C-alpha positions in Angstrom: -0.1 0.0 -0.1 0.8 3.5 -0.7 0.2 7.0 0.5 1.4 10.5 -1.3 1.5 12.7 1.6 1.6 16.6 0.3 3.8 18.7 2.9 7.1 17.0 4.8 7.0 19.7 7.3 6.8 18.7 11.1 2.9 17.8 11.2 3.3 15.6 7.9 6.3 13.8 9.6 4.9 13.7 13.1 1.4 13.3 12.9 -0.3 12.2 9.2 3.2 10.5 8.0 3.3 8.6 10.9 -0.3 7.2 11.5 -0.1 5.8 7.4 3.3 4.8 8.2 1.6 3.0 11.0 -1.3 1.8 9.2 1.2 0.0 6.5 1.7 2.2 4.0 4.8 3.5 2.2 4.9 6.9 2.3 5.5 9.4 -0.1 6.5 12.5 0.8 5.9 15.1 -1.3 7.0 19.4 -1.0 9.0 21.8 -2.4 11.8 22.1 -0.1 14.5 21.0 -1.9 16.7 20.7 1.4 14.0 18.9 3.3 13.4 16.4 -0.1 16.8 15.8 -0.3 17.5 15.0 3.4 14.4 12.6 3.4 15.7 10.5 0.4 19.1 10.3 2.1 17.2 9.1 5.5 16.0 5.5 6.2 14.3 6.5 9.3 13.4 9.1 11.7 11.9 9.3 15.4 8.7 10.8 16.2 9.0 11.9 19.9 6.1 12.3 22.2 6.6 14.6 25.6 6.3 13.8 28.7 6.9 10.8 30.9 6.0 8.1 29.0 8.5 9.2 26.4 7.5 6.9 23.5 9.4 6.8 20.7 7.9 5.8 17.2 10.8 4.8 14.4 9.1 5.5 11.1 11.1 4.1 7.9 9.6 2.7 4.3 9.4 6.5 2.8 10.6 8.3 0.4 10.4 12.0 -1.0 9.3 14.0 -4.1 10.3 17.4 -5.3 6.6 18.7 -6.8 8.2 21.4 -8.1 11.2 19.8 -9.8 9.9 16.2 -10.2 6.4 16.9 -11.3 6.1 13.9 -13.7 7.5 11.5 -11.0 4.4 13.0 -8.4 1.7 12.3 -10.8 3.2 8.9 -11.1 2.9 8.2 -7.3 -0.7 9.9 -7.2 -2.0 7.7 -10.1 -0.6 4.4 -8.4 -1.4 5.4 -4.8 -3.7 4.3 -2.3 -4.3 7.6 -0.4 -3.5 11.0 -1.0 -3.3 13.5 2.1 -1.9 17.1 2.6 -0.9 19.1 5.5 0.5 22.1 3.6 -1.6 25.0 4.7 -5.5 25.9 3.0 -4.2 28.6 1.2 -1.4 26.1 -1.0 -4.3 23.7 -1.5 -4.9 25.4 -4.8 -1.3 24.6 -6.3 -1.6 21.0 -5.6 -5.0 20.4 -7.1 -3.7 20.2 -10.7 -0.9 17.4 -9.6 -4.1 15.3 -8.2 -6.0 16.0 -11.2 -3.3 14.9 -13.6 -2.9 12.1 -11.4 -6.6 10.9 -11.6 -6.4 11.2 -15.4 -3.1 9.0 -15.6 -4.7 6.5 -13.1 -5.8 2.6 -14.4 -7.1 1.2 -10.5 -10.2 0.3 -10.2 -10.2 1.6 -6.7 -10.8 4.9 -5.9 -8.2 7.1 -4.7 -8.9 8.7 -1.1 -7.9 12.0 -1.0 -8.3 13.9 2.7 -6.9 17.1 3.2 -5.5 17.5 7.2 -5.7 21.4 7.9 -7.0 23.4 10.0 -9.9 25.1 8.0 -13.6 23.8 7.5 -13.9 21.8 4.5 -10.9 21.6 3.4 -11.0 18.6 1.4 -14.3 20.3 -0.1 -12.2 22.8 -0.9 -9.6 21.0 -2.6 -11.7 18.9 -4.4 -13.3 21.6 -6.1 -9.8 23.0 -7.4 -9.0 19.6 -8.3 -12.4 20.0 -10.2 -11.6 22.8 -12.1 -8.9 20.6 -13.9 -10.4 17.2 -14.1 -13.4 15.8 -16.0 -16.2 14.2 -14.4 -14.8 10.4 -14.9 -11.2 11.7 -14.0 -13.3 12.9 -10.3 -15.1 9.8 -10.4 -12.1 7.7 -9.7 -11.7 9.6 -6.2 -13.3 9.5 -3.1 -12.9 13.4 -1.2 -13.0 12.8 2.6 -13.4 15.9 5.0 -11.1 15.3 8.2 -10.3 17.2 11.6 -6.8 17.1 12.8 -5.5 17.7 16.1 -2.0 17.5 17.5 0.2 20.1 18.8 3.7 19.7 17.5 6.2 22.7 18.8 8.9 24.2 16.9 12.3 22.1 16.4 15.4 22.2 17.2 17.1 22.8 14.0 20.0 19.6 14.9 17.4 17.4 15.4 17.4 16.7 11.5 14.1 14.6 10.2 13.2 13.4 14.0 9.6 15.6 15.2 8.7 16.2 19.5 5.2 16.2 19.3 2.4 16.0 22.3 1.2 12.7 23.1 -2.5 13.8 22.4 -3.5 13.4 18.5 -7.0 13.0 17.0 -7.7 12.5 13.4 -11.2 12.3 12.7 -12.5 11.6 9.2 -15.8 11.7 7.4 -17.2 7.8 6.6 -19.9 8.4 4.5 -17.6 9.4 0.8 -16.5 5.8 1.1 -19.2 3.5 0.9 -18.4 1.2 3.8 -14.9 0.8 2.4 -13.3 3.3 4.5 -9.3 2.9 4.1 -7.4 0.9 7.2 -6.3 3.7 9.2 -5.9 2.2 13.2 -5.0 5.8 14.6 -7.9 7.4 12.7 -11.5 7.5 13.7 -13.9 7.7 10.8 -17.6 9.0 12.1 -21.1 9.8 10.2 -21.4 13.6 11.1 -17.8 15.0 11.3 -19.2 18.7 11.7 -19.2 18.6 15.2 -15.9 17.1 15.6 -14.5 20.1 13.2 -15.9 22.7 14.8 -15.1 21.4 18.4 -11.9 21.4 17.1 -11.2 24.6 15.5 -13.2 26.7 17.8 -11.5 25.6 21.1 -7.7 24.3 20.2 -7.4 26.8 17.5 -9.4 29.7 18.9 -7.7 29.2 22.6 -4.6 29.0 20.7 -5.0 32.2 18.5 -6.4 34.2 21.6 -3.7 33.3 23.7 -1.3 34.1 20.9 -2.6 37.7 20.2 -3.6 38.4 23.9 -0.2 37.2 25.4 1.9 39.4 23.1 0.2 42.5 24.1 0.9 41.5 27.6 4.6 41.3 26.9 4.6 37.6 26.6 6.9 35.7 23.9 5.7 31.8 24.9 2.2 30.0 24.7 2.1 29.0 28.3 4.2 32.2 30.1 1.5 34.0 27.8 -1.5 31.6 29.7 0.6 32.0 33.4 -0.4 36.2 33.0 -3.7 35.9 34.6 -5.2 39.0 32.6 -4.7 37.1 29.7 -5.9 33.4 30.9 -9.3 35.6 32.3 -10.1 36.2 28.5 -9.0 33.3 27.3 -11.5 31.2 29.9 -14.1 34.0 28.4 -13.2 33.3 25.0 -13.9 29.4 25.0 -17.1 30.0 27.6 -18.5 31.6 24.5 -17.2 29.3 21.9 -18.6 26.8 24.6 -22.0 27.6 24.8 -22.2 28.3 21.0 -21.1 24.8 19.7 -23.2 22.8 22.4 -26.3 25.2 21.1 -25.0 24.8 17.7 -24.1 20.7 17.8 -26.2 19.7 20.4 -23.1 18.5 22.7 -23.0 17.7 26.0 -21.8 20.6 28.1 -20.1 18.6 30.7 -18.1 16.6 28.0 -17.3 20.4 26.2 -16.0 21.7 29.3 -14.0 18.8 29.9 -12.4 19.0 26.5 -11.4 22.8 26.9 -9.9 21.6 30.5 -7.5 19.4 29.0 -6.9 21.7 25.4 -5.6 24.2 28.4 -3.6 22.0 30.2 -2.0 20.6 26.5 -1.3 24.8 26.3 0.5 24.8 29.7 2.5 22.0 28.6 6.2 23.5 28.9 7.7 21.0 26.7 5.4 22.9 23.8 6.2 26.1 24.7 5.3 27.4 21.2 6.1 31.0 20.0 3.1 33.6 20.0 4.5 35.1 17.0 4.2 32.1 15.2 0.8 30.9 16.5 -0.5 34.3 15.7 1.1 34.6 12.3 -1.6 35.1 8.8 -3.5 37.2 10.8 -6.0 38.0 7.9 -6.7 34.3 7.3 -7.6 34.0 11.7 -9.4 37.1 11.3 -11.5 35.4 8.0 -15.6 35.0 7.9 -15.7 31.4 8.8 -12.6 31.1 10.8 -11.3 30.4 14.3 -12.5 34.1 15.9 -15.3 35.7 13.6 -17.4 32.6 12.9 -18.0 32.0 16.8 -18.7 35.4 17.0 -21.0 35.8 14.3 -23.1 32.7 15.4 -23.3 33.6 19.2 -24.8 37.2 17.7 -27.2 35.7 15.0 -28.6 33.9 18.5 -28.9 37.9 20.1 -25.8 37.2 22.2 -23.3 40.1 22.3 -19.5 38.2 22.6 -17.3 40.2 24.9 -14.0 37.9 25.5 -14.0 36.5 21.2 -14.0 40.8 20.7 -11.6 41.2 23.1 -9.3 39.0 21.3 -10.1 40.4 17.9 -9.1 43.8 18.8 -5.8 42.1 19.7 -5.5 40.6 16.7 -6.0 43.9 14.5 -3.1 44.9 16.3 -0.9 41.6 15.3 2.4 43.6 13.9 4.9 41.7 13.1 6.9 42.9 9.7 8.1 39.2 8.8 4.5 38.2 8.6 3.4 39.4 4.9 -0.6 38.9 6.1 0.1 41.5 9.3 2.2 43.8 7.0 -1.0 44.3 4.7 -3.5 44.3 7.7 -1.5 47.2 9.6 -1.3 49.1 5.5 -5.2 48.6 5.8 -5.7 49.5 9.3 -3.9 52.8 8.6 -5.8 53.5 5.1 -9.4 51.7 5.5 -12.6 52.8 8.0 -13.3 50.3 11.0 -16.1 49.6 8.8 -14.7 48.8 5.5 -12.3 46.7 8.2 -15.2 45.4 8.8 -16.5 44.1 6.0 -12.8 43.6 3.6 -11.3 41.7 6.1 -14.0 40.1 8.6 -16.2 39.4 5.8 -19.3 41.2 8.3 -21.4 43.1 6.4 -23.7 46.3 7.8 -26.7 44.0 8.3 -25.1 41.4 10.3 -26.3 42.0 14.1 -22.2 41.5 14.6 -21.4 44.9 12.8 -21.8 47.2 15.6 -19.9 45.6 17.8 -17.3 44.5 15.7 -16.8 48.1 14.3 -16.9 49.6 17.7 -13.6 46.9 18.4 -11.8 47.9 15.4 -12.3 51.4 15.5 -10.3 51.2 18.9 -7.4 49.8 17.5 -7.3 53.0 14.9 -5.7 56.2 15.0 
């Protein structure tokens, strides 16, 4: 069995690649980073090291790598012959992966459909990928694949450069996959969990883990902190983060009928994960790409909008949105764009263009007020 995985970074090697290896697949890592691919090709195995007292170490072998920028034909051939294709490249890179998948489907001769799963921090990422693939593939070629949305969760901290291909990860991981596209013939991945209704799992993770992580980053930077655990130890930050996760909990319970006690236990577990000193991520890294994170259906605006639509004006979420608007990191292109917008646009215009909230939405007045406090 063979799996092609786009994105040979730490998440790719330390989470998805490990799960595919554990399922018995030969993994072909695809990336545009030539030095990384060269290391993968030259290495027989790497370790995935779980933090914590157990200190579990997994050894991954039976893999290779391909550079999609210089070995396009080989990547297409690998996709055509694979059983599974996965991605962990970031939502905005999916459109560049899609043409390769389309070409692979065109060259595919197996009667068994190719399982395609985008493992990204975004709602409906595989649907997005599928739409990009469909732009380059015929209906007959699209029928050669089964596209399944997923929810993925594992914190992988910044790695020391001396570790080579080895990856340090937290012990916790969750890979949930929508089983419905597979018509009862799901791929065998023991470390994944297949469900009939993926939406609650995607939103539970996005609006707890990702919302919480981003909240700590933006608030922590305003408080002068540099790392996640350090920021969460600041009382003023922790109080607002607790408020944010209380607001998202209320939204999730109402929207998906989640058991409130279970969701609050999930929140508590998530906060303990953030406090793990071995996973002490840098706030600037967590906060990067603020335009994406402030967009309409992302981790901050979506829960705030849903609460407003139900008649509840969010308080803590708006505090985080205000802090996110102030994310000013010259090395981050989206931060530079955001600060340029703050200097040239009105609060109303930013609410509409950045956050996707128009003047008729119940969140609009409070959102505009929060943005206005960051201007001038």
